[in-house]
matplotlib code that plots the C-alpha trace (Angstrom):
import matplotlib.pyplot as plt

x = [35.5, 37.0, 40.1, 40.8, 44.7, 45.6, 45.1, 41.6, 40.6, 42.2, 40.1, 36.7, 37.7, 38.2, 35.4, 33.2, 34.6, 33.4, 29.8, 30.1, 31.5, 28.9, 26.3, 22.7, 20.5, 16.9, 13.8, 10.5, 7.8, 4.3, 2.0, -1.7, -2.9, -5.8, -4.3, -7.3, -6.5, -3.2, -1.8, 0.6, 3.8, 4.0, 5.4, 6.3, 8.7, 11.0, 11.6, 12.7, 15.7, 16.5, 19.8, 20.7, 20.5, 22.5, 25.1, 25.4, 25.6, 27.5, 25.1, 22.7, 19.0, 16.2, 13.5, 9.8, 7.6, 3.9, 0.9, -2.7, -5.8, -6.8, -9.5, -7.2, -8.4, -7.1, -4.2, -3.1, -3.8, -1.9, 1.3, 0.7, 0.6, 3.3, 5.4, 4.1, 5.0, 8.4, 7.4, 7.0, 8.1, 11.4, 9.1, 5.8, 3.4, 0.3, -1.3, 0.6, -1.6, -0.2, 3.1, 1.1, 0.3, 3.1, 6.4, 4.8, 4.8, 8.4, 7.2, 9.0, 12.3, 12.8, 14.7, 16.1, 19.9, 19.3, 17.1, 20.7, 22.2, 20.4, 19.7, 16.7, 14.8, 15.6, 13.1, 10.1, 7.2, 8.2, 4.9, 4.4, 7.3, 5.0, 3.0, 5.7, 6.7, 5.9, 7.3, 9.9, 11.5, 10.2, 9.0, 8.5, 8.8, 6.2, 4.8, 2.2, 0.0, -3.1, -6.0, -9.4, -11.3, -15.1, -16.2, -18.6, -20.7, -20.1, -22.7, -25.2, -24.0, -24.4, -28.2, -28.3, -27.7, -24.0, -22.2, -18.7, -16.5, -18.7, -17.7, -14.0, -13.6, -15.3, -11.8, -10.6, -13.4, -13.5, -9.3, -10.2, -13.0, -16.0, -17.3, -18.3, -19.5, -22.8, -23.0, -22.4, -25.4, -27.4, -26.6, -27.5, -30.9, -31.2, -30.7, -32.7, -35.8, -35.6, -35.4, -31.8, -30.9, -33.4, -33.7, -30.8, -28.3, -27.2, -24.3, -22.9, -20.3, -18.2, -20.7, -18.5, -16.0, -12.6, -10.2, -12.7, -14.9, -12.4, -12.2, -15.6, -14.6, -11.0, -12.9, -15.5, -12.0, -12.0, -8.6, -7.7, -4.1, -2.8, 0.7, 1.0, 0.4, -3.3, -6.1, -8.7, -12.5, -13.7, -17.8, -18.0, -16.6, -18.4, -21.8, -21.7, -20.3, -23.0, -25.3, -24.2, -24.1, -27.5, -28.9, -27.6, -31.0, -33.3, -32.5, -32.8, -29.3, -28.3, -29.9, -31.3, -28.9, -25.9, -24.1, -23.8, -24.4, -23.0, -19.4, -20.0, -23.7, -22.7, -19.5, -21.8, -24.2, -21.2, -18.9, -22.1, -21.8, -25.6, -27.4, -25.3, -24.1, -21.5, -19.5, -16.9, -14.2, -10.2, -8.3, -7.6, -11.5, -10.3, -8.2, -11.1, -13.8, -11.9, -10.8, -14.1, -16.9, -16.8, -14.7, -16.9, -17.7, -14.1, -12.7, -10.3, -11.5, -14.9, -14.2, -11.9, -14.5, -17.7, -16.7, -14.6, -12.7, -12.7, -10.9, -13.9, -15.1, -13.9, -17.1, -18.5, -15.5, -12.1, -9.4, -10.7, -9.4, -8.5, -7.0, -4.0, -3.4, -0.1, 0.6, 4.1, 7.1, 8.4, 10.9, 10.3, 12.1, 12.7, 14.5, 17.8, 19.1, 17.3, 20.4, 19.4, 16.0, 16.1, 18.0, 15.3, 13.0, 15.8, 15.7, 11.5, 11.6, 12.7, 10.3, 10.6, 9.5, 6.9, 5.7, 4.5, 2.9, 1.0, 0.1, -1.2, -3.2, -4.1, -2.5, -0.3, 3.2, 5.4, 8.5, 8.9, 11.2, 7.6, 6.3, 9.2, 8.7, 6.7, 5.3, 3.6, 2.6, 1.5, -1.8, -4.2, -5.8, -2.7, -0.9, -4.2, -4.4, -1.2, -1.7, -4.1, -1.5, -1.0, -4.0, -3.3, -3.6, -3.5, -4.9, -2.4, -0.7, -1.2, -2.2, -5.6, -6.9, -8.7, -11.0, -11.0, -12.1, -14.7, -16.3, -16.9, -18.0, -20.9, -21.8, -21.9, -24.0, -26.3, -26.9, -27.5, -30.0, -32.2, -31.7, -29.8, -29.9, -26.7, -26.0, -27.1, -24.6, -21.7, -23.1, -22.5, -19.5, -18.2, -19.1, -17.5, -14.4, -14.3, -14.9, -11.8, -9.4, -10.2, -7.4, -8.8, -9.3, -13.3, -13.6]
y = [-40.9, -37.4, -37.3, -34.7, -33.0, -33.0, -28.8, -29.0, -31.6, -29.6, -26.2, -28.5, -29.8, -26.3, -25.0, -28.1, -26.8, -23.1, -23.9, -26.6, -22.9, -20.7, -19.7, -21.3, -19.1, -19.6, -16.6, -17.0, -14.4, -14.3, -12.6, -12.3, -12.3, -12.4, -15.5, -14.8, -11.3, -11.2, -10.7, -13.5, -11.4, -10.5, -13.3, -15.0, -12.0, -13.1, -16.6, -14.7, -12.8, -15.4, -16.5, -12.7, -12.1, -15.5, -14.1, -10.7, -12.0, -15.4, -17.5, -20.1, -19.5, -21.6, -19.3, -20.6, -18.2, -18.5, -17.2, -17.4, -14.8, -15.4, -12.8, -9.6, -10.0, -14.0, -13.0, -10.4, -12.1, -15.4, -12.8, -11.5, -15.0, -16.2, -13.3, -13.8, -17.5, -16.5, -18.2, -15.3, -14.7, -12.6, -10.7, -9.7, -8.4, -6.5, -3.3, 0.0, 0.9, -2.0, -0.5, 1.8, -1.1, -3.5, -1.2, -0.1, -3.7, -4.5, -7.1, -5.7, -3.3, -0.1, 0.5, 3.5, 2.4, -0.1, 2.0, 4.2, 0.5, 0.3, 2.4, 1.1, 2.6, 6.1, 5.9, 5.2, 7.7, 10.3, 10.8, 6.6, 7.3, 8.9, 6.0, 3.7, 5.8, 5.7, 7.6, 9.6, 6.7, 3.9, 0.4, -0.7, -0.6, 0.0, -3.2, -1.6, 1.9, 2.1, 4.8, 4.4, 6.2, 6.8, 4.5, 5.4, 3.9, 5.3, 3.9, 5.3, 8.6, 8.3, 7.2, 10.3, 12.5, 13.1, 13.9, 11.9, 15.0, 15.6, 11.8, 12.2, 15.2, 14.3, 13.1, 16.0, 18.2, 16.2, 17.0, 20.9, 21.0, 22.0, 18.8, 18.0, 15.3, 16.9, 17.6, 13.6, 12.6, 15.0, 13.4, 10.3, 11.7, 12.5, 9.1, 7.6, 9.5, 9.3, 5.6, 5.3, 3.3, 1.8, 3.0, 2.5, 2.1, 5.5, 5.0, 2.1, 2.5, 0.1, -2.5, -2.8, -0.9, 0.1, 2.6, 4.5, 5.7, 7.9, 10.0, 11.6, 12.8, 14.2, 15.8, 17.5, 18.6, 16.3, 14.7, 11.4, 12.4, 15.9, 17.6, 16.6, 13.2, 13.6, 11.2, 13.5, 13.6, 16.6, 16.4, 19.2, 17.3, 13.9, 15.8, 17.1, 13.6, 11.3, 14.0, 13.2, 9.1, 9.4, 11.5, 8.6, 6.3, 8.9, 10.7, 7.7, 6.8, 4.1, 0.9, 0.5, -2.9, -1.4, -2.2, -5.6, -6.1, -9.1, -7.6, -10.8, -9.2, -5.8, -6.4, -8.4, -5.5, -2.8, -4.5, -4.9, -1.3, -1.7, -1.5, 1.1, 4.6, 5.7, 2.7, 3.6, 1.3, 0.6, 0.4, -3.5, -4.3, -3.7, -6.5, -8.8, -7.4, -8.3, -11.9, -12.8, -11.1, -9.9, -11.7, -13.3, -9.5, -8.5, -8.4, -5.6, -4.5, -4.0, -2.2, 0.3, 0.8, 1.2, 2.2, 5.1, 6.6, 9.6, 11.2, 11.0, 14.6, 17.3, 17.7, 21.5, 22.9, 23.0, 19.9, 16.5, 13.7, 10.1, 7.4, 5.1, 2.1, 1.2, -2.5, -2.9, -5.7, -5.2, -7.3, -9.4, -8.4, -12.3, -12.6, -13.7, -12.4, -8.9, -8.0, -10.6, -9.7, -6.3, -7.2, -9.2, -6.4, -3.9, -6.6, -6.6, -2.8, -2.3, -1.6, -4.9, -6.8, -4.1, -4.1, -7.5, -7.2, -3.4, -4.6, -8.1, -7.1, -3.4, -2.1, 1.8, 1.4, 2.7, 3.9, 6.5, 4.7, 2.7, 6.2, 5.7, 2.1, 0.8, -2.0, 0.4, 3.0, 0.9, -0.1, 2.0, 1.5, 1.8, 4.7, 6.7, 6.2, 7.1, 10.5, 10.2, 9.7, 13.1, 13.5, 10.9, 10.4, 7.6, 6.6, 7.6, 5.0, 4.5, 1.9, 3.9, 3.6, 0.9, 1.9, 5.3, 3.5, 1.1, 4.5, 6.1, 3.3, 3.1, 6.6, 5.5, 2.5, 4.1, 7.2, 5.0, 2.5, 5.4, 4.3, 7.7, 11.0, 12.8, 14.2, 10.8, 9.3, 11.7, 11.3, 7.3, 7.9, 10.0, 8.3, 5.2, 6.9, 7.9, 4.9, 3.0, 6.0, 8.4, 10.9, 11.6, 15.0, 15.8, 19.1]
z = [-28.8, -28.4, -26.6, -23.6, -22.9, -19.6, -19.4, -21.0, -18.2, -15.2, -16.7, -16.7, -12.9, -12.4, -13.5, -11.9, -8.6, -9.5, -10.3, -7.0, -4.7, -6.1, -3.2, -3.6, -2.6, -2.3, -2.8, -2.4, -4.1, -3.4, -5.7, -5.9, -10.0, -12.3, -14.2, -17.1, -17.1, -17.6, -14.7, -14.3, -15.2, -11.5, -10.7, -13.7, -14.6, -12.3, -14.2, -16.8, -15.4, -13.2, -15.4, -15.8, -12.0, -11.4, -13.8, -12.1, -8.9, -9.5, -7.5, -8.4, -7.6, -6.2, -6.9, -5.5, -7.1, -5.6, -7.7, -7.4, -7.1, -3.1, -2.1, -1.1, 2.6, 2.7, 0.6, 3.2, 5.9, 5.3, 5.0, 8.4, 9.8, 8.1, 9.2, 12.6, 12.3, 10.9, 7.7, 5.3, 1.4, 0.9, -1.5, -1.0, -3.9, -2.5, -2.6, -1.4, 1.5, 3.1, 3.6, 6.4, 8.3, 7.9, 8.2, 11.5, 12.6, 11.1, 8.7, 5.7, 5.2, 3.8, 0.9, 1.0, 1.4, -1.1, -4.4, -5.5, -6.1, -9.3, -11.9, -13.2, -10.6, -11.7, -14.4, -12.0, -12.6, -9.8, -8.4, -7.8, -5.2, -3.1, -2.3, -1.3, 1.3, 5.4, 7.8, 5.9, 3.9, 0.8, 2.1, -1.9, -5.6, -7.6, -9.8, -11.8, -11.8, -13.1, -13.6, -12.5, -15.4, -16.5, -19.5, -21.9, -24.3, -27.9, -29.5, -26.7, -27.0, -30.4, -30.2, -27.9, -31.0, -30.1, -33.0, -33.6, -32.6, -29.8, -28.7, -30.0, -27.7, -24.5, -22.9, -23.8, -22.6, -19.4, -18.9, -19.5, -16.5, -19.4, -18.9, -15.4, -13.3, -13.3, -16.7, -17.0, -14.7, -16.3, -19.8, -18.0, -16.7, -20.6, -22.2, -19.1, -20.3, -23.9, -23.4, -24.8, -21.7, -19.2, -15.8, -13.6, -16.7, -16.7, -14.3, -12.8, -9.9, -8.0, -5.9, -3.0, -0.6, -2.1, -3.3, -6.3, -3.5, -2.4, -5.9, -4.8, -1.3, -3.0, -5.1, -2.9, -1.4, 1.4, 2.6, 4.9, 6.3, 7.0, 6.4, 10.1, 9.7, 11.5, 10.2, 9.4, 8.2, 6.4, 7.6, 4.8, 1.8, 3.0, 3.3, -0.3, -1.2, 0.2, -1.4, -4.5, -3.8, -2.4, -5.7, -8.0, -7.1, -6.9, -10.7, -11.8, -13.2, -10.8, -10.3, -6.6, -6.1, -7.5, -4.4, -3.6, -7.7, -9.4, -10.9, -14.5, -15.0, -14.7, -16.9, -19.3, -19.4, -19.9, -22.3, -24.9, -24.9, -25.9, -22.0, -20.0, -20.9, -18.1, -15.9, -13.7, -13.7, -14.0, -17.2, -15.9, -17.1, -20.6, -20.5, -18.9, -21.5, -24.1, -23.5, -21.3, -22.7, -25.9, -27.5, -30.0, -31.1, -31.8, -28.3, -28.1, -31.5, -30.5, -27.4, -29.0, -31.8, -29.4, -25.9, -24.8, -21.4, -19.3, -16.3, -13.2, -13.9, -11.7, -9.2, -10.5, -11.9, -11.5, -12.1, -13.0, -10.6, -10.9, -8.6, -9.0, -6.6, -7.2, -6.3, -4.3, -4.1, -0.7, 1.2, 4.3, 7.6, 7.5, 4.3, 4.6, 1.4, 0.9, -1.4, -3.4, -3.6, -4.7, -7.8, -8.6, -8.0, -9.8, -13.1, -13.0, -13.2, -17.0, -20.2, -21.7, -18.6, -17.1, -20.9, -20.6, -17.4, -19.1, -22.4, -21.1, -18.3, -19.3, -16.3, -17.2, -17.4, -14.1, -15.9, -18.3, -20.8, -21.4, -23.3, -25.9, -26.4, -29.9, -28.2, -25.0, -27.5, -30.1, -27.8, -27.9, -24.6, -22.4, -24.1, -24.6, -20.4, -19.7, -19.6, -16.8, -14.1, -14.4, -12.7, -9.8, -6.9, -4.0, -0.5, 2.3, 3.9, 7.5, 10.1, 10.5, 6.5, 7.0, 10.1, 7.9, 5.0, 6.9, 8.8, 5.5, 3.3, 6.1, 5.3, 1.5, 1.8, 4.4, 2.1, -0.9, 0.2, 1.7, 5.3, 6.1, 4.7, 4.0, 7.3, 9.2, 7.2, 8.1, 12.1, 10.8, 10.1, 12.7, 15.4, 14.0, 13.1, 17.1, 18.4, 16.4, 16.2, 19.3, 17.9, 14.3, 13.4, 12.6, 10.7]

ax = plt.figure().add_subplot(projection="3d")
ax.plot(x, y, z, "-o")
ax.set_aspect("equal")
plt.show()
């Protein structure tokens, strides 16, 4: 039996007291993630850095990670109800647009005073911070970013007579403004006319309400919130937008039932690269398609060979656009240990941690240093899409966002289904906005 000296026993006793004297801090973190799409690192990264943060702060951590893929509406309502009941998690992951509602409601904390304490935040891509602000303060830390490109089938463009060089240069021609959205629709019309694709399969867009639709309005020169903080609905930009969206079905490039179309069927049809020419989506779609739709064809290798992606082309001339919807870590105003919560967020805002999420889920990195990492740059999809952050914008953070978005969507559905002319769709949106947002600026 091993013997210990009196001194060694004394040291062990002191060490035992030191451990017992450490504070135990409980932190609850709530995340939404599509586990099958590789998004589990949104919460799981915190478990990876738990010991590091414990050592840095000299505490014992009890992490309670709650992660599922609940519907966004239910997920957000859960946080609101928990906040009202005084039972909110310490850290909530959600869309940046929720800052516009949760900050004025007092549900989350401003982070400006804590951010300078962590050098990790200095490396965040600069234009992502705008999406984290409200009323002149920062309320969230970007967890991921993404681009919402137009995907295209290389196979079908080849069937249409495009050369390998023409196909390979398409993203560059879009970025320069040479290939516009009208050029894309004309190409889709040609594909239908020549029987390369069936009618309605030239261009697939989003099937429900969401941020993607804002790209059309932004591309037409519209804005949602002006420099004075007023909510704006630009009727000229909206009219041009509704005229464009209403033309998709009329030109035979989009199916009449595209709104409400089954998502799994859409993914099956497009990911094959054999049925649909163009598809408006998000970079994260690639992870889903590779794992769940074309795995038997070679997965990501098949997608890289047969599907390309480009910026959302300029409406007629000028600069193309895309949109990013960063998810954000926010700290609840009810957290008893916001300093510990912030230390945890800083610890997962590193190239290694964010690479795990970006590469597995095909989101774009939030840190400049990721562009220099081999793991990130060796992935042809995310490294090939990273330049899109230079062209991106986002929805404004405002309590009025949902009302504005829903009114805009009313016009989209009306004109897409043929129930209204573009002008009637504008009138419907304006009437709904004026009813719900009396101070809206209509111009």
